[in-house]
N, CA and C atoms as an extended XYZ file, in Angstrom:
489
Properties=species:S:1:pos:R:3:atomname:S:1:resname:S:1:resid:I:1 pbc="F F F"
N      -155.193      -27.479       21.033 N   MET     1
C      -154.022      -28.412       21.473 CA  MET     1
C      -154.410      -29.316       21.963 C   MET     1
N      -154.254      -30.514       21.836 N   THR     2
C      -154.817      -31.517       22.744 CA  THR     2
C      -153.797      -31.746       24.341 C   THR     2
N      -154.798      -32.020       25.246 N   TYR     3
C      -154.138      -32.162       26.503 CA  TYR     3
C      -154.113      -33.779       26.610 C   TYR     3
N      -152.866      -34.068       27.007 N   ARG     4
C      -152.293      -35.687       27.011 CA  ARG     4
C      -151.889      -35.933       28.402 C   ARG     4
N      -153.040      -37.015       28.776 N   VAL     5
C      -152.669      -38.091       30.283 CA  VAL     5
C      -152.404      -39.487       29.984 C   VAL     5
N      -151.455      -39.612       30.843 N   SER     6
C      -151.257      -41.005       30.823 CA  SER     6
C      -151.024      -41.765       32.397 C   SER     6
N      -151.616      -42.844       32.610 N   PHE     7
C      -151.525      -43.605       33.918 CA  PHE     7
C      -150.658      -44.720       33.768 C   PHE     7
N      -149.674      -44.705       34.588 N   VAL     8
C      -148.603      -45.525       34.976 CA  VAL     8
C      -148.423      -46.615       36.073 C   VAL     8
N      -148.878      -47.819       36.152 N   CYS     9
C      -148.199      -48.695       37.108 CA  CYS     9
C      -147.159      -49.268       36.443 C   CYS     9
N      -147.335      -50.939       36.789 N   THR    10
C      -146.095      -51.714       37.151 CA  THR    10
C      -146.394      -52.225       35.849 C   THR    10
N      -147.250      -53.225       35.551 N   GLY    11
C      -147.033      -54.297       34.315 CA  GLY    11
C      -148.165      -53.897       33.753 C   GLY    11
N      -148.664      -52.796       33.777 N   ASN    12
C      -149.468      -52.037       32.220 CA  ASN    12
C      -150.806      -52.963       32.521 C   ASN    12
N      -151.246      -53.810       33.121 N   ILE    13
C      -152.476      -54.842       32.599 CA  ILE    13
C      -153.658      -54.303       33.463 C   ILE    13
N      -153.428      -53.887       34.992 N   CYS    14
C      -153.989      -53.859       36.148 CA  CYS    14
C      -155.121      -52.552       36.268 C   CYS    14
N      -153.999      -52.082       37.244 N   ARG    15
C      -154.520      -50.535       37.275 CA  ARG    15
C      -154.735      -49.508       36.580 C   ARG    15
N      -153.608      -49.342       35.627 N   SER    16
C      -153.302      -48.239       34.862 CA  SER    16
C      -154.359      -48.525       33.662 C   SER    16
N      -154.791      -49.475       33.221 N   PRO    17
C      -155.829      -49.538       31.989 CA  PRO    17
C      -157.099      -49.468       32.778 C   PRO    17
N      -157.161      -49.940       34.119 N   MET    18
C      -158.520      -49.596       34.433 CA  MET    18
C      -158.720      -48.077       34.815 C   MET    18
N      -157.944      -47.108       35.132 N   ALA    19
C      -157.797      -46.094       35.418 CA  ALA    19
C      -157.856      -45.312       33.946 C   ALA    19
N      -156.851      -45.474       32.770 N   GLU    20
C      -157.486      -45.113       31.490 CA  GLU    20
C      -159.147      -45.275       30.866 C   GLU    20
N      -159.395      -46.570       31.418 N   SER    21
C      -160.836      -46.745       30.903 CA  SER    21
C      -161.430      -45.482       31.753 C   SER    21
N      -161.629      -45.737       32.977 N   VAL    22
C      -162.642      -44.737       33.305 CA  VAL    22
C      -162.563      -42.965       33.244 C   VAL    22
N      -161.464      -42.623       32.940 N   LEU    23
C      -160.986      -41.615       32.575 CA  LEU    23
C      -161.495      -41.037       31.281 C   LEU    23
N      -160.950      -42.062       30.697 N   ARG    24
C      -161.543      -42.198       29.227 CA  ARG    24
C      -163.661      -41.633       28.907 C   ARG    24
N      -164.015      -42.368       29.476 N   VAL    25
C      -165.399      -42.234       29.755 CA  VAL    25
C      -165.608      -40.557       30.345 C   VAL    25
N      -165.177      -40.227       31.548 N   ARG    26
C      -165.631      -39.121       32.050 CA  ARG    26
C      -165.374      -37.748       31.063 C   ARG    26
N      -164.004      -38.362       30.545 N   VAL    27
C      -164.024      -37.170       29.266 CA  VAL    27
C      -164.488      -37.209       28.558 C   VAL    27
N      -165.401      -37.908       27.948 N   ALA    28
C      -166.229      -38.416       26.859 CA  ALA    28
C      -167.653      -37.463       27.500 C   ALA    28
N      -167.886      -38.110       28.830 N   GLU    29
C      -169.437      -37.489       29.455 CA  GLU    29
C      -169.149      -35.761       29.533 C   GLU    29
N      -167.598      -35.502       29.701 N   ALA    30
C      -167.508      -33.829       29.997 CA  ALA    30
C      -167.454      -33.534       28.807 C   ALA    30
N      -167.654      -33.982       27.675 N   GLY    31
C      -167.798      -32.955       26.233 CA  GLY    31
C      -166.469      -32.813       25.829 C   GLY    31
N      -165.440      -33.724       26.349 N   LEU    32
C      -163.687      -32.740       26.486 CA  LEU    32
C      -163.360      -34.077       25.430 C   LEU    32
N      -164.019      -34.680       24.566 N   ASP    33
C      -163.945      -35.870       23.406 CA  ASP    33
C      -162.704      -35.283       22.435 C   ASP    33
N      -161.675      -35.417       22.608 N   GLY    34
C      -161.047      -34.701       21.730 CA  GLY    34
C      -160.108      -33.376       21.808 C   GLY    34
N      -160.466      -33.387       22.951 N   LEU    35
C      -159.526      -32.011       23.775 CA  LEU    35
C      -158.334      -32.802       24.361 C   LEU    35
N      -159.434      -34.172       24.844 N   VAL    36
C      -158.126      -34.743       25.886 CA  VAL    36
C      -157.742      -36.322       25.384 C   VAL    36
N      -156.393      -36.779       25.428 N   GLU    37
C      -156.138      -37.812       25.254 CA  GLU    37
C      -155.554      -38.671       26.312 C   GLU    37
N      -156.300      -39.497       26.544 N   VAL    38
C      -155.907      -40.820       27.519 CA  VAL    38
C      -155.064      -41.579       27.344 C   VAL    38
N      -154.192      -42.266       27.826 N   ASP    39
C      -153.688      -43.778       27.621 CA  ASP    39
C      -152.952      -44.362       28.723 C   ASP    39
N      -151.834      -45.038       28.704 N   SER    40
C      -151.290      -45.726       29.998 CA  SER    40
C      -150.248      -46.656       29.817 C   SER    40
N      -149.526      -46.958       30.682 N   ALA    41
C      -147.770      -47.781       30.475 CA  ALA    41
C      -147.889      -48.283       31.553 C   ALA    41
N      -146.598      -49.114       31.639 N   GLY    42
C      -146.560      -49.271       32.646 CA  GLY    42
C      -144.768      -49.279       32.963 C   GLY    42
N      -144.533      -49.157       34.344 N   THR    43
C      -142.889      -49.057       34.409 CA  THR    43
C      -141.858      -50.309       34.160 C   THR    43
N      -142.890      -51.466       34.098 N   ASP    44
C      -141.847      -52.457       33.549 CA  ASP    44
C      -142.390      -53.218       32.164 C   ASP    44
N      -141.425      -53.836       31.559 N   GLY    45
C      -142.134      -54.202       30.218 CA  GLY    45
C      -142.525      -55.469       29.997 C   GLY    45
N      -142.672      -56.479       31.523 N   TRP    46
C      -142.823      -57.760       31.759 CA  TRP    46
C      -144.074      -58.205       30.513 C   TRP    46
N      -145.363      -57.626       30.673 N   HIS    47
C      -146.558      -57.680       29.762 CA  HIS    47
C      -146.500      -57.110       28.334 C   HIS    47
N      -145.790      -56.353       27.879 N   GLU    48
C      -146.269      -55.544       26.673 CA  GLU    48
C      -146.513      -56.426       25.318 C   GLU    48
N      -147.487      -56.046       25.010 N   GLY    49
C      -148.334      -56.543       23.773 CA  GLY    49
C      -149.306      -57.071       24.654 C   GLY    49
N      -149.538      -57.851       25.699 N   ASP    50
C      -150.661      -58.530       26.462 CA  ASP    50
C      -151.855      -57.333       26.921 C   ASP    50
N      -152.764      -57.733       26.688 N   GLY    51
C      -154.134      -57.177       26.841 CA  GLY    51
C      -154.389      -57.269       28.597 C   GLY    51
N      -155.020      -56.592       28.651 N   ALA    52
C      -155.728      -56.264       30.359 CA  ALA    52
C      -155.993      -57.939       30.904 C   ALA    52
N      -155.493      -57.539       32.359 N   ASP    53
C      -156.045      -59.068       33.242 CA  ASP    53
C      -157.381      -58.826       33.007 C   ASP    53
N      -157.717      -60.717       32.668 N   PRO    54
C      -159.114      -60.724       32.206 CA  PRO    54
C      -159.937      -60.635       33.438 C   PRO    54
N      -159.354      -60.241       34.554 N   ARG    55
C      -160.083      -59.542       35.836 CA  ARG    55
C      -160.481      -58.129       36.106 C   ARG    55
N      -159.481      -57.477       35.346 N   ALA    56
C      -160.009      -56.139       35.667 CA  ALA    56
C      -161.034      -55.906       34.246 C   ALA    56
N      -160.793      -56.526       33.432 N   VAL    57
C      -161.877      -56.652       31.878 CA  VAL    57
C      -163.205      -56.659       32.407 C   VAL    57
N      -163.523      -57.976       33.307 N   ALA    58
C      -164.070      -58.213       34.024 CA  ALA    58
C      -165.175      -57.150       34.822 C   ALA    58
N      -163.960      -56.681       35.857 N   VAL    59
C      -164.960      -55.745       36.643 CA  VAL    59
C      -165.583      -54.501       35.914 C   VAL    59
N      -164.388      -53.768       35.047 N   LEU    60
C      -164.639      -52.822       34.093 CA  LEU    60
C      -166.256      -52.918       33.341 C   LEU    60
N      -165.968      -54.337       32.580 N   GLU    61
C      -167.416      -54.395       32.003 CA  GLU    61
C      -168.761      -54.442       32.856 C   GLU    61
N      -168.194      -55.135       34.013 N   GLU    62
C      -169.307      -54.937       35.166 CA  GLU    62
C      -170.094      -53.763       35.564 C   GLU    62
N      -169.405      -52.834       35.076 N   HIS    63
C      -169.655      -51.367       35.466 CA  HIS    63
C      -169.739      -50.596       34.317 C   HIS    63
N      -169.849      -50.965       32.918 N   GLY    64
C      -170.441      -50.088       32.160 CA  GLY    64
C      -168.914      -49.686       31.463 C   GLY    64
N      -167.700      -50.154       31.610 N   TYR    65
C      -166.646      -49.364       30.843 CA  TYR    65
C      -166.069      -50.288       29.969 C   TYR    65
N      -165.522      -50.338       28.798 N   GLY    66
C      -164.795      -51.204       28.252 CA  GLY    66
C      -163.487      -50.793       28.308 C   GLY    66
N      -163.045      -51.848       27.465 N   THR    67
C      -161.418      -51.536       27.408 CA  THR    67
C      -160.661      -52.070       26.291 C   THR    67
N      -159.907      -51.602       25.479 N   ASP    68
C      -159.179      -52.182       24.174 CA  ASP    68
C      -157.788      -51.840       24.488 C   ASP    68
N      -156.979      -53.131       24.915 N   HIS    69
C      -156.014      -52.372       25.191 CA  HIS    69
C      -154.630      -53.673       25.288 C   HIS    69
N      -153.407      -52.903       24.852 N   ALA    70
C      -152.383      -53.771       24.780 CA  ALA    70
C      -150.967      -53.466       25.385 C   ALA    70
N      -150.707      -54.029       26.703 N   ALA    71
C      -149.853      -53.221       27.832 CA  ALA    71
C      -148.646      -52.868       26.863 C   ALA    71
N      -147.855      -51.586       27.397 N   ARG    72
C      -146.720      -51.619       27.124 CA  ARG    72
C      -145.744      -50.626       28.300 C   ARG    72
N      -144.236      -50.565       27.808 N   ARG    73
C      -143.591      -49.910       29.036 CA  ARG    73
C      -143.687      -48.310       28.955 C   ARG    73
N      -143.799      -47.813       29.619 N   PHE    74
C      -143.698      -46.231       29.813 CA  PHE    74
C      -142.250      -45.723       29.362 C   PHE    74
N      -141.927      -45.019       28.263 N   GLN    75
C      -140.531      -43.971       27.892 CA  GLN    75
C      -140.196      -43.105       28.377 C   GLN    75
N      -139.545      -42.756       28.872 N   ALA    76
C      -138.446      -41.286       29.070 CA  ALA    76
C      -138.946      -40.246       27.891 C   ALA    76
N      -138.831      -40.776       26.699 N   SER    77
C      -138.990      -39.839       25.939 CA  SER    77
C      -140.495      -39.313       25.509 C   SER    77
N      -141.481      -40.242       26.165 N   TRP    78
C      -142.415      -39.430       25.967 CA  TRP    78
C      -142.755      -38.115       26.788 C   TRP    78
N      -142.170      -38.174       27.868 N   PHE    79
C      -142.490      -36.990       28.705 CA  PHE    79
C      -142.607      -35.796       27.781 C   PHE    79
N      -141.945      -34.897       27.015 N   PRO    80
C      -142.487      -33.797       26.191 CA  PRO    80
C      -143.786      -33.814       25.606 C   PRO    80
N      -144.316      -35.011       25.190 N   ARG    81
C      -145.498      -34.399       24.652 CA  ARG    81
C      -146.619      -35.140       25.924 C   ARG    81
N      -146.600      -35.468       27.192 N   LEU    82
C      -147.314      -35.292       28.031 CA  LEU    82
C      -147.657      -34.356       28.896 C   LEU    82
N      -148.908      -33.921       29.409 N   ASP    83
C      -149.238      -32.953       30.269 CA  ASP    83
C      -149.410      -33.388       31.635 C   ASP    83
N      -149.913      -34.834       31.863 N   LEU    84
C      -150.041      -35.323       33.017 CA  LEU    84
C      -149.591      -36.758       33.229 C   LEU    84
N      -148.712      -36.980       33.987 N   VAL    85
C      -148.457      -38.384       34.340 CA  VAL    85
C      -148.647      -38.964       35.427 C   VAL    85
N      -149.720      -39.679       35.472 N   ILE    86
C      -150.568      -39.962       37.057 CA  ILE    86
C      -150.382      -41.388       37.280 C   ILE    86
N      -149.295      -41.458       38.672 N   ALA    87
C      -148.615      -42.899       38.929 CA  ALA    87
C      -150.063      -43.615       39.845 C   ALA    87
N      -150.194      -44.477       40.234 N   LEU    88
C      -150.985      -45.098       40.962 CA  LEU    88
C      -150.365      -45.706       42.135 C   LEU    88
N      -149.095      -45.853       42.427 N   ASP    89
C      -148.649      -45.302       43.685 CA  ASP    89
C      -147.085      -45.315       43.744 C   ASP    89
N      -146.710      -44.673       45.125 N   SER    90
C      -145.815      -44.089       45.411 CA  SER    90
C      -144.500      -44.701       44.678 C   SER    90
N      -144.415      -45.965       44.495 N   GLY    91
C      -142.825      -46.369       43.986 CA  GLY    91
C      -142.837      -45.835       42.337 C   GLY    91
N      -143.977      -46.590       41.667 N   HIS    92
C      -143.934      -45.955       40.206 CA  HIS    92
C      -143.894      -44.340       40.471 C   HIS    92
N      -144.592      -43.326       41.208 N   ARG    93
C      -143.968      -41.924       40.965 CA  ARG    93
C      -142.558      -41.678       40.972 C   ARG    93
N      -142.034      -42.436       42.046 N   LYS    94
C      -140.325      -42.210       42.165 CA  LYS    94
C      -139.771      -43.035       40.934 C   LYS    94
N      -140.559      -43.894       40.476 N   THR    95
C      -139.756      -44.641       39.259 CA  THR    95
C      -139.960      -43.223       37.919 C   THR    95
N      -141.154      -42.895       37.734 N   LEU    96
C      -141.384      -41.974       37.122 CA  LEU    96
C      -140.529      -40.733       36.835 C   LEU    96
N      -140.113      -40.295       38.342 N   ARG    97
C      -139.917      -39.076       38.317 CA  ARG    97
C      -138.220      -38.701       38.088 C   ARG    97
N      -137.524      -40.511       38.537 N   ARG    98
C      -136.346      -40.378       38.283 CA  ARG    98
C      -136.036      -41.140       36.795 C   ARG    98
N      -136.910      -41.466       36.034 N   LEU    99
C      -136.999      -41.114       34.323 CA  LEU    99
C      -137.238      -39.691       34.041 C   LEU    99
N      -137.656      -38.586       34.336 N   ALA   100
C      -137.787      -37.898       33.793 CA  ALA   100
C      -136.643      -37.229       33.264 C   ALA   100
N      -136.448      -36.488       32.291 N   PRO   101
C      -135.345      -35.952       31.556 CA  PRO   101
C      -134.964      -34.408       32.302 C   PRO   101
N      -135.915      -33.681       32.938 N   THR   102
C      -136.068      -32.481       33.346 CA  THR   102
C      -137.194      -32.607       34.595 C   THR   102
N      -136.735      -31.415       35.408 N   GLU   103
C      -137.300      -31.009       36.471 CA  GLU   103
C      -138.526      -30.749       36.211 C   GLU   103
N      -139.052      -29.983       35.074 N   GLN   104
C      -140.322      -29.472       34.468 CA  GLN   104
C      -141.132      -30.805       34.144 C   GLN   104
N      -140.460      -32.089       33.655 N   ASP   105
C      -140.887      -33.169       33.654 CA  ASP   105
C      -141.308      -34.257       34.579 C   ASP   105
N      -140.408      -33.627       35.505 N   ALA   106
C      -140.927      -34.421       36.734 CA  ALA   106
C      -141.914      -33.928       37.497 C   ALA   106
N      -142.258      -32.437       37.358 N   ARG   107
C      -143.358      -31.883       38.156 CA  ARG   107
C      -144.794      -32.317       37.606 C   ARG   107
N      -144.435      -33.143       36.190 N   LYS   108
C      -145.902      -33.710       35.570 CA  LYS   108
C      -146.442      -34.842       36.248 C   LYS   108
N      -145.887      -35.684       36.907 N   VAL   109
C      -145.807      -36.671       37.647 CA  VAL   109
C      -146.831      -36.525       39.194 C   VAL   109
N      -148.345      -37.030       39.117 N   HIS   110
C      -148.801      -37.240       40.113 CA  HIS   110
C      -149.086      -38.566       40.594 C   HIS   110
N      -149.723      -38.495       41.927 N   LEU   111
C      -150.251      -40.055       42.289 CA  LEU   111
C      -151.488      -39.524       42.301 C   LEU   111
N      -152.703      -40.916       41.465 N   LEU   112
C      -153.842      -40.661       41.051 CA  LEU   112
C      -154.961      -40.269       42.294 C   LEU   112
N      -154.224      -40.905       43.594 N   ARG   113
C      -155.047      -40.840       44.584 CA  ARG   113
C      -155.311      -39.107       45.527 C   ARG   113
N      -154.289      -38.641       44.879 N   SER   114
C      -154.018      -37.244       45.474 CA  SER   114
C      -155.382      -36.323       44.984 C   SER   114
N      -156.102      -36.799       43.722 N   TYR   115
C      -157.157      -36.159       43.227 CA  TYR   115
C      -158.158      -36.306       44.216 C   TYR   115
N      -158.386      -37.426       45.263 N   ASP   116
C      -159.690      -37.975       45.775 CA  ASP   116
C      -158.981      -37.061       47.486 C   ASP   116
N      -160.081      -35.764       47.944 N   PRO   117
C      -159.698      -35.811       48.858 CA  PRO   117
C      -159.993      -36.293       50.260 C   PRO   117
N      -161.052      -37.547       50.032 N   ALA   118
C      -161.407      -38.659       50.860 CA  ALA   118
C      -159.936      -39.846       50.753 C   ALA   118
N      -159.378      -39.236       49.956 N   ALA   119
C      -157.655      -40.325       50.412 CA  ALA   119
C      -157.261      -40.186       51.351 C   ALA   119
N      -157.220      -39.000       51.984 N   GLY   120
C      -156.148      -38.629       53.171 CA  GLY   120
C      -155.073      -39.028       52.655 C   GLY   120
N      -154.194      -39.437       53.800 N   ASP   121
C      -152.423      -39.675       53.565 CA  ASP   121
C      -152.532      -41.399       52.738 C   ASP   121
N      -153.214      -42.145       52.513 N   ASP   122
C      -152.993      -42.990       51.936 CA  ASP   122
C      -153.469      -42.891       50.256 C   ASP   122
N      -152.185      -42.839       49.561 N   LEU   123
C      -152.162      -42.142       48.595 CA  LEU   123
C      -152.092      -43.542       46.972 C   LEU   123
N      -151.749      -44.462       47.700 N   ASP   124
C      -151.300      -45.532       46.962 CA  ASP   124
C      -152.536      -46.458       46.998 C   ASP   124
N      -152.851      -46.947       45.138 N   VAL   125
C      -154.020      -47.947       44.944 CA  VAL   125
C      -153.219      -49.335       45.022 C   VAL   125
N      -153.801      -50.069       45.738 N   PRO   126
C      -152.478      -51.495       46.033 CA  PRO   126
C      -153.297      -52.271       44.719 C   PRO   126
N      -151.735      -53.215       44.565 N   ASP   127
C      -152.075      -53.591       43.109 CA  ASP   127
C      -152.716      -55.154       43.190 C   ASP   127
N      -154.031      -55.612       42.444 N   PRO   128
C      -154.736      -56.313       42.641 CA  PRO   128
C      -154.402      -57.782       42.301 C   PRO   128
N      -153.218      -57.692       41.702 N   TYR   129
C      -152.608      -58.780       40.307 CA  TYR   129
C      -152.642      -60.095       41.179 C   TYR   129
N      -152.216      -60.022       42.658 N   TYR   130
C      -152.192      -61.252       43.108 CA  TYR   130
C      -153.211      -61.962       44.217 C   TYR   130
N      -154.483      -60.987       44.393 N   GLY   131
C      -155.478      -61.646       44.584 CA  GLY   131
C      -156.641      -61.910       44.260 C   GLY   131
N      -157.461      -61.932       44.826 N   GLY   132
C      -159.194      -61.978       43.765 CA  GLY   132
C      -159.893      -60.585       43.226 C   GLY   132
N      -160.905      -61.111       42.858 N   LEU   133
C      -161.549      -60.382       42.182 CA  LEU   133
C      -162.097      -59.062       42.957 C   LEU   133
N      -162.178      -59.212       43.968 N   ASP   134
C      -162.566      -58.021       45.271 CA  ASP   134
C      -161.448      -57.320       45.005 C   ASP   134
N      -160.021      -57.406       45.125 N   GLY   135
C      -158.737      -56.332       45.059 CA  GLY   135
C      -159.322      -55.384       43.683 C   GLY   135
N      -159.792      -56.132       42.547 N   PHE   136
C      -159.956      -55.472       41.336 CA  PHE   136
C      -161.495      -54.000       41.445 C   PHE   136
N      -162.069      -54.977       42.495 N   GLU   137
C      -163.404      -53.832       42.519 CA  GLU   137
C      -163.030      -52.877       43.385 C   GLU   137
N      -162.122      -53.182       44.476 N   GLU   138
C      -161.412      -51.676       45.471 CA  GLU   138
C      -160.667      -51.096       44.408 C   GLU   138
N      -159.641      -51.382       43.737 N   CYS   139
C      -159.113      -50.872       42.557 CA  CYS   139
C      -160.215      -49.558       41.763 C   CYS   139
N      -160.910      -50.174       41.346 N   LEU   140
C      -161.823      -49.614       40.574 CA  LEU   140
C      -162.471      -48.343       41.417 C   LEU   140
N      -163.061      -48.951       42.592 N   GLU   141
C      -164.026      -47.838       43.531 CA  GLU   141
C      -162.875      -46.817       43.573 C   GLU   141
N      -161.582      -46.690       44.056 N   MET   142
C      -160.609      -45.916       44.453 CA  MET   142
C      -160.292      -44.539       42.789 C   MET   142
N      -159.944      -46.133       41.776 N   VAL   143
C      -160.038      -45.283       40.593 CA  VAL   143
C      -161.446      -44.106       40.100 C   VAL   143
N      -162.540      -44.770       40.502 N   GLU   144
C      -163.759      -43.821       40.357 CA  GLU   144
C      -164.231      -42.683       40.908 C   GLU   144
N      -163.141      -42.580       42.467 N   ALA   145
C      -163.544      -41.554       43.245 CA  ALA   145
C      -162.518      -40.433       42.974 C   ALA   145
N      -161.381      -40.737       42.810 N   ALA   146
C      -160.076      -39.897       42.166 CA  ALA   146
C      -160.459      -39.122       40.732 C   ALA   146
N      -161.445      -40.024       40.181 N   SER   147
C      -161.578      -39.639       38.559 CA  SER   147
C      -161.810      -38.320       38.629 C   SER   147
N      -163.217      -38.128       39.586 N   VAL   148
C      -164.003      -36.624       39.737 CA  VAL   148
C      -162.815      -35.349       39.790 C   VAL   148
N      -162.230      -35.542       40.728 N   GLY   149
C      -161.028      -34.588       40.916 CA  GLY   149
C      -159.757      -34.336       39.516 C   GLY   149
N      -159.590      -35.482       39.208 N   LEU   150
C      -158.495      -35.645       38.233 CA  LEU   150
C      -159.297      -34.876       37.118 C   LEU   150
N      -160.802      -35.423       36.656 N   LEU   151
C      -161.379      -34.590       35.583 CA  LEU   151
C      -161.673      -32.929       35.998 C   LEU   151
N      -161.559      -32.676       36.878 N   ALA   152
C      -161.635      -31.176       36.992 CA  ALA   152
C      -160.512      -30.507       37.170 C   ALA   152
N      -159.319      -30.961       37.405 N   ALA   153
C      -158.205      -30.246       37.241 CA  ALA   153
C      -157.867      -30.503       35.245 C   ALA   153
N      -157.958      -31.803       34.816 N   VAL   154
C      -157.738      -31.451       33.404 CA  VAL   154
C      -158.497      -30.640       32.872 C   VAL   154
N      -159.933      -30.203       33.240 N   ARG   155
C      -161.067      -29.193       32.643 CA  ARG   155
C      -160.178      -28.007       32.611 C   ARG   155
N      -160.138      -27.646       33.973 N   ASP   156
C      -159.335      -26.633       34.118 CA  ASP   156
C      -157.778      -26.260       33.305 C   ASP   156
N      -157.346      -26.731       33.334 N   GLU   157
C      -156.014      -26.854       31.925 CA  GLU   157
C      -156.386      -26.843       30.953 C   GLU   157
N      -157.332      -27.533       30.228 N   VAL   158
C      -158.105      -27.402       28.944 CA  VAL   158
C      -158.508      -25.740       28.633 C   VAL   158
N      -159.724      -25.476       29.533 N   GLU   159
C      -159.843      -24.743       29.524 CA  GLU   159
C      -158.998      -23.136       29.536 C   GLU   159
N      -158.375      -23.425       30.352 N   GLY   160
C      -157.072      -22.406       30.259 CA  GLY   160
C      -156.496      -22.352       29.059 C   GLY   160
N      -156.287      -23.096       28.418 N   ARG   161
C      -155.538      -23.380       27.194 CA  ARG   161
C      -156.351      -22.489       25.853 C   ARG   161
N      -157.362      -22.522       26.267 N   ALA   162
C      -158.795      -21.878       25.155 CA  ALA   162
C      -158.710      -20.493       25.773 C   ALA   162
N      -158.337      -19.737       26.681 N   VAL   163
C      -158.295      -18.462       26.945 CA  VAL   163
C      -157.136      -17.833       26.568 C   VAL   163
């Protein structure tokens, strides 16, 4: 059975597609391709159908990640098919938990940086959209740091299903 992870930010053109790209690579490197599906969405539909922000694409490509992306809005009806919903900041987490049709679905929602022990209490990934390229670099650093712990958690869940 496939384990499904969805990353969610506001417009689904910066943070969440970056996180999606990084985790996809980590999943493939871990030999979990085919066992784990990764996607992303936004809490709002402003950019539906648009590709990722060109600055996000440039930073991803510079660091060896690719992205084939079209923005979409997160739908509450997706909760039953998802195993893990990763919010990029506390506002997204609040919105997603409010959208969750059941308490069980609300428990699927976690902050990305909660998987990075070095993050401390600052668990939001800042929105780089209104800044320069350095904000996208910082975003990628945070995503990469959290991806180690996130991958470990996903691997534990996938291996637990196989038992």
